[in-house]
N, C-alpha and C positions, 0 to 999 in steps of 0.2 A: 683684176689681173690673172691671167696663166701661172701656174708655180715652177714652171721651164719655159725654156728657148730652147724650141727644137733643132738640130742642125741642119744648115740650109745643103745636106749633103746627103740626108735622108727623104726618102718618097713622102709625101705630105699622106700616104694611108697603106695600110697593110696590104701585103699582097705576097701569095706564096707562088713561088717562079714555078712548083709542078702545077699550080693551078690554073697559072694564065698560058703557060705554052701547049699542054696539052689540050685545054680544054675542056668543058664540060657541059656538051651544048645538048646531050642527052637527056628530056626529062623522062618520068613516072610519073604515074600517076596518083593517087591516094587511096586506100582503102577504101571502098563505097560500097563493098557487101560482104556479108561470114563468108569465108571461104575455107574449104577443109585440103590439109594437107600434108604429106608425112613429115614434114620437119620444117620449124618455123628457125630461119635463120634472123637474130636482130642487131643489126649494127653493119653498116657498107663500106668499111674499113678491108686491108688485107686480110686480116683474119676470116670476117664473116663474107666476102667475097670470094676468097678462096675456099673456103670451107663447102661453099653453096655449089663451086663448081662442081669440085669431089665428089661432093655426096649427087649430084642429079646425072654425072659420069656414072655412077653406079645403080641407078636406075629408078632412085629416090624422086618421089614431088617435092619439089623443096618451094618457098616461099622464101626472098629476103628480104626484110622492113628496117627501111632507114627513116629516123625522127626527121631529117633533112636532109641532104641530097649524097649521095653517094661519095665518097674521097674525100668529102670536104670535113674532117674533124680531124686528128691527128695525122695519119694515113697520109693526108695531103701540104700537111704542117711537118715533115718531118726532113731531116738532112738526106735520108737515102742510102744509109749503107749495109749491106750485106755481109756481116758478117759474125762468124762466132766471138771475138773478143770484144766484151760488153765491159769496157774500162779494164781498172784490176781487183778481179771478178776471183779466179780460180783461187789463188791463195787465203783467200776467206772460206771463197765455199767449201773447201779441202778440212780449214779450222772448221766449222759448222755443223757442215756436212754431211763430210767424208770422201776419201780420194771417190771413191764407188760414183758417189753421188755429182761431185764435179766432173767425173770421168765421163757419165750422160751425158750432164747439161752441156758441156762440148759438144759431143757426141749429134745431139738432138738441133742445136745449133748449124752446125755443118752439116747435118741431111737436108737443113730447111733452106741451107746456099744450095745443095745441087740439087734440091727439086725442081728449085728457080730457074737456076742454071739450065734444067733441061728445058721448061716450059719454053724459054725464051729462044733455045737452037731448035726445037721438033718444030713448032709456029711460027720460027724467022719474028718474033715481035720487034720490032724498031721502037727499043726504049733507052737507049743510050747506055747497054750492056757491056761492062767492061770488069778485068779481073785486077785487081790491086793489092799491093802488101796493105795491112792495116797497125798502125803504129800508134803507141798511148806513151808520151813522153813526158819528161820534166824539164823546170829549167828552175826547178831548186835543191840542192845538194840534199835539202833533209826527206825527201822523195826517192831518191836515189837507192836506200836501202826496201820500201816497199817494191820496186822496179825489181829488185833482182830475189826479193822472195816470189815473186808473180814468174820470174823466170825459172827458177826453183819448182816452183808448182806444175811451167809446162813442162820442164824435162821428167817430172813423175809421171804424169799425167801421159805422156806423149804426144804433147801437141806440138805440130811442125813451127818452130820461130827460129828467133836468133833474136840480141844484143846487139847495139848500134851506141854509138853518141853523141851523132851530129845528124843536125837534119839542113835538106837542103833549100833551107829557107832563113833570113835573117833572124832567129830564133835563136838565141844561149843556152841549147839544151844540155842537160849534164849525161842522160841515161835516156836510151827509147825502147821498147821491148817491140817484138816485131811478130805478128800471126802472119803468116804470107798465102798469099791466095783467095783473099776472099773479094769482094763484088763490090760495085757501086751500079743504080742504073736511076733511071724514073720513075717511080713509082707507081703514075693515074698511065701514062702509058703504057706499064705494063698490065695494070689491073680492068684498064679499059677492053684488051684484048680477051682476057677474062669474062669481063660481064658480058659480052659479045657470042662468046661461046654459053657461058652458063642461057642466055636467053634462046639460042638454037637448038638447044635442048628443051625446052618448054620450061625453063627457071622462068619463074615471075618476081616482081618487084614492083614494092610499091615504096614510092616516097614520102617525105612530108607525112610520116605515119607514127607515130608515138607509140611504143609497147608500154603498157601500163602496168599490169599486171597478171601472173598467171592464177588458173583453177583448175588444180588437179584432182578433183572428187570425180567427175567421172569419166569412163573407158579412153576417154582423151581431155589432153591439156587444152582447156580452153585463153586461149592467150586475148585478154583485153586491151585496146587500142584506143587512139585520142578522136578518132573517129569517129565513135559509137560500135565499131565492129567487131566479130571476133575472129580471130583464127582457131580454130580446132586442128591440133597436129599430134602425134604421135610423140614426138619430142622437139625443145625447143631450146634455143641454146642464146644465150648471151656474148655479144662479143660486141659490148656498146664503150667501151670502154671502161666505165663505172660500171657497175652491174645496174642492171634497171631492176631485176629480181635477185632475191637473195639473201630476206633480214634471217633468216635463222644462222648465213652465212658469218653477218657481222662486218661486212665488206667497209664497213663506213670506216668501220676502227682498227681495224689490221691492212692499213693502206694511207699514205699519202699523196697530195697531189704537190706538184713541181711544173714552174712555167720556165719554157728555155727561150732563146731568141735565135734569130739568122739573117746571117746579110745575102741576099745574090747580087754579086762585083764582077763588072767587067774589067779586066785588067791586061796592061799591055805586055808583061813579059809573058816566057813558054812556063806552063808546069810543066812540074821532073815529074808527076805522076804517085802516085801512092795515095792512101788516106789518115791524117793524125787527129790525135783528140788529146789534149793535156792532163796530165792527171793531180794539176794544182788545181789552186781553188781561185776566180772563179774558173774554172773550166773553157778549153778553148776547140773547135771543132773545124778540120781544113778539109775539104774536098773538092772537086773540079767535074762538075759534066758538060758536054757537047753533044748539045737536041737543035735539029734542024737547022745546022751549019755555024752555030755558035757557043764561042764555048762561055762558062760562065762558072766564077768560080766561088764557092757556097764556103761561109764563116760562120759557124755560131757557136752559141754559148748561154755565159751570166744567167744560171739557175738561179731559181728562189721559189722557197714555195707559193702556192697561187694567193693571192689577198694580201702577200706581206713583204715585196718587193718595196725597194727605194721605188720614187716618182719610175714609171715603168719605162720611159724614152732613153731613162742615163742608159740603160743596158743597150739598147741598141747603139748609143752614140760610144759606151764603153768599144763597142764591136767594132765598130767602125774608125775608133781610134787603133786598134789593134790591126785594123785591115793594111790600113795607112800607112803605121809602121813597118807590117811583112811586106805588103807588096806593093807599095809605093804612092805618092800622095796623089797620084793622078787618077785611082783608084774608081771608077764611077758608077755609085750604088743604085741599081734597075730594079731590086726587091727588098724587101722588108716584111717577115713575116714571126710568128712565134706560136711553141705548140706546146701540149701541156699533156701530161705523161704520172702514172701514179707505180708509186714504189710500194712491194709488200714491205712485212715482218723481216724478212732471210732477203730477201731481195730475187726469189727464185720465182716468176709468174705463177698465179693460181688459177689453172687451165684443167676441167675435169666437170664432176659432178657437184650441182651449189651444192647438196649434202647428199649424206648419206641417206636420207629416208627419200628422198627424190631423185629415185633413179632414172627419169629422161628428162630433166631441167641441168642443163649444162654451161657453166661460165666461162670465157678468157677472157683476163686482167692483169694488170700489175708487170706490163711489159719493159718498166725502167729506162724508157730510150731507148729499147731497142728492139721496136713491131717488126720489121721486117724481117726480120731472122723468127725472133719468139712468137711472132704472129703468123708468120708460115708454120714454125714448128706446132702451132696451137690446132691448125684448122687439121693438120696433117693426124695428131693426136686426138681431137674429137670426133674426125671421122670414123675410126676404129672403133672408136667408145659406144658409139651411133652404130654401128654395125654389129658390136658384139666379135667384135677383133683384139684377142689380145696385143697388146702396144704395152713394151717393157718402157717409156718413160711416164705412165701413167700414175708410179707410185711418187716420183720425181716433181712431179707441178702440181699432184692431188690436194686441193683446195682444205681439205681437212687435216693435212700434213702439221707439225707441232714441233719447229728446233728450239730447245727449252734455250740456248746462246743461241744466237742474239734476239728470238721473238716477246722475251717477256720484258727484257730492258726497253725495245722498241716500242711496244707494245703502250708500257707507262710512261716513254717520252712523249710521244707523238699523240696520245690524249692529253696529254696535261698541259699540251702545246695547244689543244683542242679547245679546255676549260680557262685558259689563260683568255685567248683572245674572246671566246662568249663573252666574258665576262670585261673583258675592255672594251670592248664593243659598246656594252649595255651602259656602262658609267661614262663616255664620251661625252664631253660636254659641247654643244654645238653651238653655235652663233649665228654663222652665215645666214642668207636668207634665199630662197629662190632668184629675186631679183638681182641680185649680186654677183650670177653667177655671166661671165658673158660668153661671144659669142666662139665658139668652139671649144670652150672649156666644161669638166666636168668636177663636179664638189659634192660633197656631203653636206648636207642644209639640216636648218629648222624649220619645217610646216606643221601650227597647230603646235608646238612645244615638244613636236617629235622629231625622231632620227630622219632626214630622208634621203635620196640623192638626188640631183639634177642636171642634168646638162644640156646646153645651144648648141645647138645645131650650126653651122656657120650660116645661116639664113635668118637667124634669130628665132626660130619655131625653139620653145621651151619640151623636156620629156623630162616627168619627175615621176619618183617612182619610191615604194617602200622600201629603205633597204633591210628589212630582215628574212635571210634566206627562208627561201619555203623549204627546205629541206630539215634542218633540225632548227632554225631559228638563231642561227648564227648573223652578227652585222655585214655586210658586203660593202666591199670598198672598191674605189675609180681605180681604174688601172687608162692611163692617158694613153699608153702606147697604143692601144685598140679600143679603145672606148668600150669598152665594158664596166660591169660590176662585177665584181672576183669574190665567191668567199673564200675567207682564212682559214675555216675549220677544215671542210671536208673538200673544197675546189671548185664547188659548184661554179657555174658565169652563166650572166644574162647583158642581152645585149641591153643599148641604153634606154632600149623601152620597154626593158624588163623581161622577155621572153628567153626562155631557157635555151642557152649554146650548151652546156656541157654538164652532165648531172654530175653526183645522183638525186638534185634536184629536182621534178617533174612538173611541178606548176610554175609560171612565170610571177615575177614580184609584183606586188600590188603598185595599180597606179592613182597620180592622183590630176584630177583638172583642175 
């Protein structure tokens, strides 16, 4: 028997609203020969596409490499808010990094918003651009003090905003902090325009081409790929969510992966405007989108560490319950999707040189669910670093930084958690056999005395994989909401057939026949 009963209101299969409505019909070839270029940008999300477009406009020859297809990573599974209000972050940044760095963090993200606004206006990009206020609210008296501290940080840093105590929904809010004049858009519709502009300028794009390693022993860096061919380049940039390269940076030990969930709903009521995020646990995110004449409400939240959640369909069901309580029981759930995000030790992204010894290798990662603004800020910073232009945000985002508080505490906590799950996976006693797995079900099973994973398609076809993650040997867990195998240690994800969906793993799971 399956270990859950899915709500009748949820779509059977996960599908991103952004990918479903903007389409991703244009396909690009895999890399089928050795090439030479000025810059190789690895990763077809908002950072990689924006950076590639910026560089080609500066006269650089650029190749954009994507392991799967453009847009289909975290960028295509976002809630697509463009805002410098990244939860309750500014009071915390002031305490740990100081007021100057906190102010720079705000300005970098505000400039990213202004950059996107400018592109949309100058090129008339039809991407549901709308400027709205962003709210962080609480329904708990215990969190009111946090809201007030954040407001004090706003005032000290000169961030435009205000305090409110009520929301225009059936939510019993206690307090809310508002950042004025933020924005929302359709990310795939926006990026499709940049992709076409990049191609028109002579940019090269290769899909289904996984970057494996970099050899920097010669005058040009040699980017080696899964197709067996090499990209020779002056600079290489990893914009791959989890860096495909950077052993010296120990990124796997300096970040942790979280999953979150979203629903796209059709409702009958008039949306009052604004973008909302709760400061409570579990969080709730609310925003509206109007695209191709249809209005959709996006409700998100339910975060947990990858591979460490409850039966994952329950997260979708919790969002469904919240949506029906808040916006009416007659809501129609048209879409459901999930995303994965990485958080750094100090909550500031790592953007810059992979290490001080590698001046032509760059990385951008750790956006903590705010990739529309920080991903754009990353592209703007990386463009300057590659061109040798001074940028005042370099020190703020440099991957080599280290703030003793909170980095030491978080480093110990996160890596102790990794060690615990590594040990638990190896000691787990499994009794089920692949023959016990029913249609539409996934489960950990035993094969020849070893832990394995089985999924049986609705048609009855059985897929059995070795559950040992190919990154560092942790045991993956079944994600029933998305039908994937997820690693609880460093966030690698695999399809039910064992193929890599998200790194840091580069090799697929072994399969049983």
